[in-house]
N, C-alpha and C positions, 0 to 999 in steps of 0.2 A: 407421557405415555409409557406404559410398561408392556414389554413383550418377552416371552420366555421361549428358549429353543433348547432341544436336547437330542443327542444322538443315541439311538437305541442299540441293542446288542447286535443287530444286523447291519450296523453302520449307516443307518438312514437317519437323517436329521429332520425334525419337524418342529413346528410351533406347538407348545404345550401350555397347560394352564396351572400346573402344580410345581412346587419347589422340591426337587429331588436332587440327589447328588449327581454331578455332571451337567447341570443346567447352566446355560448362558443366559444371563438376565440383562436385557438392554433397556436402559432408561433414557428418554430425552424429554427435556422440560417437564420433569415429573411433578405431580402435585404432592402436597404434604402427606396425604393419605397413602400414596404409592410409596413414598420414601419410608414411612413408618411400617407399611406392610412388608417391604423387603427387609428392613433392619430387624424387625421382630421375628420374621420367619426364619432368617438366617442367623439370628443372634449376633449381629455385628454392630459396630459403632456407627450410629446415624450420621455423625459428622464426616465420616469418610466419604459418604455419598454427596453431602452438601459442599465439600471442598471443591469438587469438580464443577459445581454450579455457580461458582464465584468467577465472574468474567475477568477479575484482576489477579486470579491465582497464578502463581509462578510454576514453571516446569520443575518437577521434583519427584523423588521417590520417598514415600513415608511408610515406615514399617511399624506395625503394632504387634509386638511379641506376645503380649498377653492373650490376644484373640487370634494370633497367627493370621494376620491380615497384611497385605501389601497393596499400597495405593501408588499408581503411576499417573502423574498429571502430565499430559502432552499437549502442546500447542498445535492447532490445526488451522489452515487458512480459511477465511470467510470473506464475503463481500458485503460491505455496509453501504447502502445507497439512500440518498434523499433526492429531493426535487432538482438540486443543482449540481451534486457531485457524487462520485463513487470512490470509496476508499477500500483498498485491500488490506485487511488486518487479520488478526488471529484471535481465536477463542480457545480456552482450555477444554480438553475432554479427559475423562477419567477412566482408568481400567483398574479394577479391584480384584485381587486374588483372595478368596475366602477359604482358608485352610487348603485342603486338596479337593474341595467339594464343588466350588462354584467360581465362575468368573462373572463380574458385573462390569458393564460399560455404561458410562454416564456422560451426557452432553446437554448443554443449555438448549440447543435447538437440534432439529433433525440433522443428522450428520451423514454426509455422503460417504465418508470413510467406512462407517459401520454398514451403511446400506449396500455398498459394493460387496462387502464380505457376506452379507445376508443373502444377496442375490445368488452367490455361488455357495450357499450353505451346504449343499449336498456333497461338496468336496472337502468339508472340514468336519472335525470331531469336536464337539463342545467340551469334552472332558480334557482336551489338550489345551490347557490354558496358555502355556508359554507360546505355543504355535499361533494361537489367535492374536496374542499381544504382538508378536513379531510381524505377523501379517498386517496388523493395524499400522505398525511403525513403517513398514515398507510402503503400504498404500498411501500413508500420510506424506512420506517423502515424495512420492510420485505426484501427489496432489499439489505440493509446493512447486514442483517443476512446471506443472500445467498452469498454475496461477502466475508464475513468473513470466511465462510465455504470453499470457494475456496482458500483463503489465507492459511488457516490451511492445506488444502490438499497439496498445493504447498510446504509448509514448510516441511511436512512429506517426500515428494519426494526429496527435496533438502537435507534433513538430511540423507536420505538413500544413496544419491549419495556421500555425504561427508564421509560416513562410508567406502566407497570403495576407494575414492581418494580425497585428500584435494586440489582440483584444485581451481584456482582463480575464475573460472566461478561459481562454487558452492558457494563460499564465497560471491561473488558479488550478486548472486541471493538471498541469505539469508539477505544480507544488504538491498536489494530493498524491500523485504517483511517486514522487520522491519520498514523501512521508510513508507511503505504503511499503516501499522497499526497506525503509528503516525498521518498520515493524516486522516484516518477513525475515530480514536478516537476523534480528535479535532472537526471534523464535526458533529459527533454524539452528543457531548456535547453541541455544538451550537444549533443543531436542538431541543435538549431537552429543552433548555432555551426558544426557540421560542414557543414550544408547551405548556409549562407551562404558558407562558404569555397569550396565546390564551385561556387556561383553566380558567383563572380568569374571562373571559366573558366581559372584557372591550374593546376588539378590535372588535369582531364580536359577534352577538347574537347566543347563543347556545341553541338548544332544547335538550330534554332528550336523544333522540336517538343519537344526535350529540355528547353529552358528553360521551356516552358509546363508540362510535367509537374513540373519541379522547383519552379516557383512554386506550383503546386497543393499539393505536398508541404509547402512552407514555410508556406502558409496554413493547412493542416490542423494542422500542428504548433503554430503560434501559437494556433489555436483551442483545442487540447488544453491548452496552457500556461495560457490564461485560465480554462478550465474547472477545471483542477487547483487554481489559486489560489483561485477562488471556492469550490469545494467544501472546500478546506482552511480557509478563513476561516469558513465556515458550521459546519464540524465543530468548530473551536476554540471558536467562540462557544457552540455547543451544549454542549460539554464544560464550559465555564466556568459555564454556566447550571445544568447538573445538579450540578456541584460545589457551587454556592451552595445549591441545593435540598436536597441531602443534608446539608450543614452546618446549614442552617436547621431541617430536620427533627430532626437530632440535638440541636440546642439546645432545641427544643420538648420533646423527650422528657426531657432533663435537667431542664428547668424544672418539668415535671409531677412527676417523681420527687422533686425537692427539696421541692416543696410537700407531697406526700404524706408525706415524712419528717417535716416540721415538724408536720403534723396528728397523726401517730402519736406524736410525741414528747411532746405535751401530756398525754395520760392516763398515759403511761409515767412522766413526771416527777412527776406528782401521786402515782401509786402508789408511786414510790420514796420520796417524803417520808413518806407515811403508813405505809410498811412498815418504817420505822426502829424500833429498840427503844428509843424515848425517848417521853416524854409529848408528845402532839400533840392539836390541837383535835378534838372529837367522839370521842375515844378511849373515853370512858365513855358515850357516847350509844348507846341501843339501835338507833337508825336511822342510826348514823354511816356505815356502809358505803354505804347507799343515798344518803345526802347527798353523799358523795364521788363516787359514780358520776354523780349528777345534775350536780354541779359540773363534772366532767370532760367530760360530754356537752355542757354549755352552752359551756364554753371551746372544745371541739373544733368545735362548730357555728359559734361566733363566728369562730374562726380560718379555717374553711372559707369562710364568707361573705366575709370580708375578702380572702382570697387570690383568690376568684372575682372580686371587684370589681377587683382589681389585674391581672386577666387572667393569673393564674399557674397556672390549672388547665385551660387550653385551648390 
């Protein structure tokens, strides 16, 4: 989808239909026709737009000196769901400065970061490209913080479920959350490097108020990194603890089953000896069977008491 926004001379920003200087061009999941329309109308490199549509694209800054274009690739948090699991991961979004004339934002799917800025579009000027970029970075860092809080909440719920039953679904859910934190931490660190590069002032010109906003974005991003690392450590420790609990429970079950097998084997062994077709004690005794039953019971009770004292039946 392609949408255009422009701030007029009265400071009012509206959605427009033409490409003029000072326009903000927002693309999400664009068609080939929309990409060609934008690249032809603005006379820019079409590949710059397509870079941001590659889900495997790394966070980076790319400068085309020939066409005076600057591409910023930023990771943003998303949720991928299927029938059995939910994974918090990241996707790239692109911000392109085209000379001093246009700003283009590109995303694979509809992006909440852009939508939040569009909702408050009356408070921004589309010709202030740097301001829009920094606002995107700030909102993106806040979005990571919100996502991390959701991950932490889900980990608490999964932990509560595992306390009741160590089912495979609970363990898989915890593993997915641990994987999610790895993705989020990697993207946060990449975004931090990009913002610090912008902070040096060599990529885009920064005014005083812009520097304040960028510093806020960096602070929020650092806080998100710290939260992600803390949650990751807690989750890893929790997984190790539950792994030990599951292993210990399994050892306990095996210990009890082994003890029961020993107890059952005593009367079975005696019955096997006296069931042989050879002369055995008490074979001619009228109460021979009763005597062997009593002996089996006594030996079984003795073995049970001994195993109980050795803590093999609990």
